[in-house]
C-alpha atoms as one frame of an Amber mdcrd trajectory, in Angstrom:
protein
 -27.958  29.582   4.398 -29.052  26.346   4.799 -31.109  25.640   7.850 -31.478
  22.343   9.949 -33.403  20.316  12.216 -32.098  17.290  14.675 -32.617  14.036
  13.307 -35.161  12.063  14.994 -34.496   8.293  15.702 -35.338   5.923  12.638
 -38.825   5.384  12.307 -39.710   1.954  13.516 -40.295  -0.636  10.691 -43.262
  -2.776  10.571 -42.427  -6.568  11.394 -43.518  -7.443   7.835 -40.891  -5.352
   6.372 -38.652  -6.648   8.926 -38.707 -10.195   7.713 -38.704  -9.280   3.758
 -35.396  -7.656   4.555 -34.239 -10.269   6.453 -34.900 -12.391   3.776 -33.115
 -10.699   1.209 -30.422 -10.237   3.369 -30.080 -13.630   3.712 -30.529 -14.519
   0.238 -27.965 -11.262  -0.832 -25.172 -12.957   1.431 -25.771 -16.521   0.667
 -26.403 -16.100  -3.067 -23.440 -13.300  -3.831 -21.084 -15.717  -1.653 -21.723
 -18.691  -3.978 -21.106 -16.438  -7.127 -17.893 -15.242  -5.720 -16.558 -18.974
  -4.476 -17.712 -20.321  -7.997 -16.248 -17.795 -10.519 -12.763 -17.509  -8.394
 -11.594 -20.823  -9.851 -12.959 -19.346 -13.336 -10.491 -16.172 -12.923  -7.728
 -18.080 -11.501  -7.968 -20.596 -14.941  -8.898 -17.896 -17.135  -8.568 -14.600
 -15.962 -11.220 -13.052 -17.857 -12.089  -9.316 -17.038 -15.841 -10.132 -17.312
 -15.423 -12.592 -14.537 -13.113 -10.121 -12.507 -15.984  -7.587 -12.586 -19.089
 -10.272 -12.064 -17.235 -11.391  -9.062 -16.451  -7.567  -7.973 -20.478  -6.956
  -8.662 -21.438  -9.872  -6.280 -18.818  -8.761  -3.776 -20.194  -5.452  -3.784
 -23.731  -6.614  -3.421 -22.675  -9.000  -0.603 -21.750  -5.971   1.286 -24.572
  -3.963   0.532 -26.548  -7.258   2.167 -24.400  -7.099   4.981 -24.962  -3.511
   5.420 -28.709  -3.722   5.102 -28.895  -5.719   8.239 -26.579  -3.053   9.986
 -28.391   0.039   9.046 -31.658  -1.210   9.058 -32.492  -4.016  11.093 -30.211
  -3.119  13.873 -31.724  -1.020  16.840 -32.760   2.530  16.211 -31.221   4.057
  19.155 -27.818   6.010  18.483 -25.090   5.611  20.619 -23.990   8.807  22.759
 -21.620  11.153  21.165 -19.373  11.969  23.892 -16.771  14.089  21.721 -16.904
  16.096  18.823 -14.985  13.072  16.353 -17.503  10.777  17.676 -20.805  12.873
  16.973 -19.360  13.662  13.152 -19.018   9.704  12.304 -22.016   8.956  13.770
 -23.832  11.877  11.890 -22.151  11.968   8.311 -21.822   7.883   8.558 -24.157
   6.094  10.491 -27.358   8.489  10.598 -27.152   9.401   6.812 -26.399   5.384
   6.069 -23.863   7.003   3.702 -21.789   3.474   3.390 -25.017   1.768   2.470
 -26.431   3.875   0.243 -22.367   4.684  -1.717 -21.988   0.820  -1.911 -25.417
   0.449  -3.809 -23.850   3.202  -6.263 -20.788   1.280  -6.732 -22.927  -1.200
  -7.572 -24.784   0.861 -10.305 -21.004   1.827 -11.393 -19.712  -1.228 -11.742
 -22.457  -2.491 -13.941 -21.669   0.634 -16.218 -18.325  -0.461 -16.120 -19.436
  -4.603 -17.135 -21.523  -3.008 -19.949 -18.381  -1.005 -21.351 -16.002  -3.778
 -21.168 -18.350  -5.791 -23.340 -18.883  -2.933 -25.355 -15.196  -1.905 -25.917
 -14.404  -5.737 -26.257 -17.230  -6.203 -29.061 -16.631  -3.084 -31.179 -13.076
  -2.499 -30.738 -11.060  -6.478 -30.188  -8.243  -5.581 -31.547  -7.883  -2.504
 -29.651  -9.044  -4.042 -26.530  -6.851  -7.076 -26.937  -3.634  -4.813 -26.756
  -4.273  -2.457 -24.173  -2.021  -3.064 -21.233  -4.699  -2.149 -18.489  -6.730
  -4.859 -19.546  -4.223  -7.377 -19.208  -3.849  -9.543 -16.397  -2.763  -8.919
 -13.541  -3.285  -4.650 -14.479  -6.635  -5.422 -15.064  -7.730  -6.300 -11.462
  -7.283  -2.577 -10.940 -10.583  -2.125 -12.933 -12.119  -3.577 -10.075 -11.382
  -0.657  -7.559 -12.784   2.180  -9.878 -16.693   1.448  -8.692 -15.828   1.591
  -5.363 -13.921   5.090  -5.839 -16.397   6.539  -7.996 -19.425   5.041  -5.447
 -18.091   6.327  -2.600 -17.326   9.724  -4.091 -20.498  10.367  -6.089 -22.409
   9.415  -2.942 -20.676  11.783  -0.773 -23.596  14.383  -0.904 -26.082  12.047
   1.264 -23.239  12.566   4.114 -23.096  15.965   3.638 -26.701  16.053   4.121
 -26.223  15.858   7.485 -24.183  18.645  10.277 -23.737  18.530  13.849 -23.862
  21.599  15.706 -22.179  22.780  18.651 -23.991  20.111  20.813 -22.764  17.340
  19.263 -25.977  17.004  17.999 -27.090  15.566  14.452 -29.331  17.778  12.001
 -30.384  17.148   8.800 -29.823  20.330   6.472 -32.970  21.980   4.477 -32.745
  23.239   1.210 -32.450  27.410   1.172 -35.221  27.834  -1.388 -37.366  25.459
  -3.460 -35.878  26.531  -6.812 -32.381  24.698  -4.669 -34.620  21.846  -3.807
 -35.796  21.056  -7.321 -32.498  21.585  -8.910 -31.126  18.883  -6.520 -34.159
  16.823  -7.183 -33.850  16.439 -10.758 -29.887  16.484 -10.679 -30.269  13.177
  -8.565 -32.642  11.562 -10.871 -30.821  12.181 -13.887 -27.423  11.619 -12.974
 -28.507   8.561 -10.611 -30.652   6.745 -12.682 -31.475   8.422 -15.800 -27.785
   9.103 -17.395 -26.954   5.523 -16.701 -29.920   3.958 -17.772 -29.350   5.620
 -21.124 -25.715   4.904 -21.116 -26.665   0.850 -20.895 -29.011   1.053 -23.358
 -27.037   3.045 -26.252 -23.923   0.582 -25.194 -26.595  -2.325 -25.536 -27.817
  -1.243 -29.120 -24.589  -0.940 -30.158 -23.586  -4.079 -29.348 -26.392  -5.605
 -30.686 -25.905  -4.034 -34.060 -22.345  -4.994 -34.018 -22.814  -8.742 -33.388
 -26.077  -8.917 -35.813 -23.939  -7.530 -38.520 -21.219  -9.981 -37.532 -23.836
 -12.667 -38.039 -24.371 -12.160 -41.407 -21.006 -11.410 -42.851 -19.489 -14.473
 -44.913 -16.544 -16.063 -43.725 -13.948 -15.426 -40.494 -13.972 -11.968 -38.731
 -10.139 -10.849 -38.802 -10.939  -9.484 -35.208 -11.461 -12.914 -34.160  -8.698
 -14.197 -31.456  -7.479 -16.968 -34.058  -4.626 -16.964 -37.174  -5.532 -16.311
 -40.552  -5.267 -19.809 -41.300  -6.952 -21.817 -39.360  -7.106 -25.579 -38.628
 -10.888 -26.670 -38.555 -10.920 -27.756 -34.762  -9.813 -23.596 -34.311 -12.676
 -22.642 -36.698 -15.022 -24.523 -34.224 -13.483 -23.320 -31.320 -13.867 -19.255
 -32.617 -17.388 -20.434 -33.172 -17.849 -21.700 -29.424 -15.894 -18.219 -28.148
 -18.769 -16.245 -30.411 -21.704 -18.107 -28.790 -19.743 -17.530 -25.123 -19.644
 -14.084 -25.724 -23.179 -13.605 -26.685 -24.087 -15.466 -23.942 -22.310 -13.220
 -21.643 -24.071 -10.365 -23.388 -27.564 -11.851 -22.962 -26.344 -12.297 -19.251
 -25.490  -8.661 -18.687 -28.302  -7.234 -20.503 -30.619  -9.167 -18.398 -28.945
  -7.805 -14.929 -28.732  -4.341 -16.397 -32.561  -4.636 -17.083 -34.057  -5.840
 -13.464 -31.455  -3.515 -11.942 -33.305  -0.632 -14.025 -36.738  -2.228 -13.488
 -36.368  -2.769  -9.637 -35.028   0.744  -8.761 -37.126   2.513 -11.314 -39.841
   2.949  -8.400 -37.729   4.091  -5.708 -35.788   6.595  -7.792 -39.105   8.021
  -8.607 -40.545   7.833  -5.042 -37.566   9.294  -3.956 -37.882  12.420  -6.675
 -41.403  12.912  -5.483 -40.810  13.133  -2.033 -38.264  15.775  -2.351 -40.383
  18.130  -4.475 -43.581  17.514  -2.561 -44.640  18.164   1.179 -46.718  15.408
   1.225 -45.168  12.230   0.928 -43.215  10.931   3.606 -39.797   8.803   4.000
 -42.283   6.044   6.206 -45.406   6.001   4.067 -46.192   2.158   2.830 -45.972
   3.156  -1.231 -42.220   4.577  -0.554 -41.509   1.779   1.587 -42.331  -0.878
  -1.209 -40.447   0.971  -3.551 -37.238   0.478  -1.132 -38.507  -3.586  -0.921
 -37.906  -3.711  -4.770 -34.718  -1.643  -4.809 -33.409  -3.948  -2.255 -34.304
  -6.971  -4.003 -31.099  -6.141  -6.537 -29.144  -7.325  -4.303 -30.145 -11.034
  -3.925 -31.504 -11.534  -7.836 -28.373 -11.730  -9.664 -27.478 -15.218  -8.465
 -30.604 -16.580  -9.901 -29.677 -14.501 -13.255 -26.730 -16.434 -13.672 -27.847
 -20.048 -12.617 -30.743 -19.395 -15.641 -28.545 -17.808 -17.772 -24.398 -17.304
 -17.503 -23.277 -20.988 -18.641 -19.947 -20.555 -17.540 -21.412 -19.571 -13.978
 -23.397 -23.330 -14.474 -20.763 -24.895 -15.404 -18.572 -23.594 -12.027 -21.692
 -24.314  -9.895 -21.954 -27.954 -11.065 -18.294 -28.756 -10.364 -18.728 -27.124
  -6.549 -22.088 -28.857  -6.197 -22.060 -32.076  -8.149 -25.572 -32.753  -6.884
 -27.028 -30.040  -8.806 -26.006 -31.135 -11.976 -28.721 -33.854 -12.495 -31.147
 -30.707 -13.015 -31.917 -29.776 -15.991 -31.501 -26.020 -16.011 -27.748 -27.141
 -15.293 -27.254 -28.592 -18.424 -24.876 -26.766 -21.006 -24.866 -27.312 -24.734
 -21.867 -29.347 -25.627 -21.007 -26.753 -28.123 -19.987 -24.247 -25.935 -17.019
 -26.321 -25.149 -16.299 -24.456 -21.609 -14.506 -21.468 -23.454 -14.315 -18.128
 -21.904 -15.525 -15.155 -23.681 -13.173 -12.925 -25.666
């Protein structure tokens, strides 16, 4: 039987940590809100799956930024639990910070979905275009998968708590050391290493496919163009290919930054689980949390520097930015959406 002890109030955060968390949350809310506003017009006009999923990624990061404020920057004093239902909600949802961690899991699932959407579109373009569930408006259903899977996969964080007969919230302990080790390894493998391995596999395959297409002569029959093309259609095909490569480069950067920022926290949490010497409020663990939380506000900067379609929309949304050199896009890309 799993033992338990009463969950203490949150350890007070240092002022510097509160300031850093506040800056991250503010950047996440403002930056991701801007991304949603800019890319929403692209979805309305071009209805590309990639932009739907990018908006979904920004929506997830926006909500995570709000939950960062609610879960980590609000007072630690718990409200009273006069009824079993209220006690269960406060314990399983609030004390465990389930909503926050489940939303971060949804972010990772959405990144995997973005990765394999491009994998399927690049390696199997004919099948990709013929799948009815990938066509508008059915493709909007893709955006629901990360939310469903994220909140299901992270349920263990809520189940790590329990409510006793006095409506007190208690944190469960592992029955044996071996069970704790198995849990720690499983979290590290399935929450980080497996997703990272899948992303690396997909982008290596995409890179090889694009490299093979670049060295092939003539037009590929997989392009979204007729067999006999006018000259302007040939140029449009080349522009679409450039747009496709730009999207993939952007996603590689997003996934790489995600993996690097979460790396310290994943291994710190693993070490915390297998060692009694590490406590969650240590400075080293706190630094790893800050790095991980940066992920919720960094993507808008990546889109600005790398994603040409976002720069176009940003220039239209905020015309005064158009004069900056970073906002300039080569004419050869022609405002075309990737296939």
